[in-house]
C-alpha positions, 0 to 999 in steps of 0.5 A: 500500500502506497503511503500518502506523502503529504500525510507522511510530511504532516506526521513528520511535522507533528512529531517535530512540533511535539518534540519542540513544544515538549523540550521548550517547556522543559528547558525553561527549568534550565533557564533557556529556550530550545532555540537558545539551547540548540545554539549553545549546543552548536557553539559547543560543537564548533567553537570559533564558528562564524554566525553563518555556520551556526545559523546553518547548523541551527536551521536559522537565517543569518539574521535570525541567528545574529539576533539570537546570538546578541541575546545570548551575549547579553545574557552572558552565555556566549561571547563573540571574538574577531576572527579572520577578516570581518568574521566574528567567531563565537564561544561559550562563556562559563555561564553558557557551559553551565546552561548547556549542561543544565539543558542536557540534564533536562534533555536526558529526563525528557527525551526518553518519554518523548520516544517511549512509544517506540522500541529500540529497533523502531528508534533505530529504524526512524534514525536511519530513515531520517538520516537517509533523508537528510544525508541525501538532501545535504549531498545534493543542492538542498532547496530547503536551505533558503527556507530553513527559518520557515520550516 
């Protein structure tokens, strides 16, 4: 039986929305939103990265990430330093490291419940399927790149 691809896309979006809503609410206990925590994770994984690279990593436009980074700087979680040319590089402050760690504790408590409806083999199959979709899109010209902030 053929799967209706429009329904499949909607199911994927509903699952993503459930994840986002649940994690955003839970991360309030750590003093950050999901978007902020995602930015902290991206900076942690790529210290010294440019705003553009971080925007791509967090599925935001350059302008949106710049606004977010400014808020994180104002909160003392992130610092910007001059890089090569006009490039600005980003790094976590000690407070940012603490916020990231607090968010990881929250995630460790929340994510098992989010994925509880799936057994381990279903989780692996879902991971493989989603990775196949994203790897394929990243290896080709991804038309979604310009629409990341709208998704």
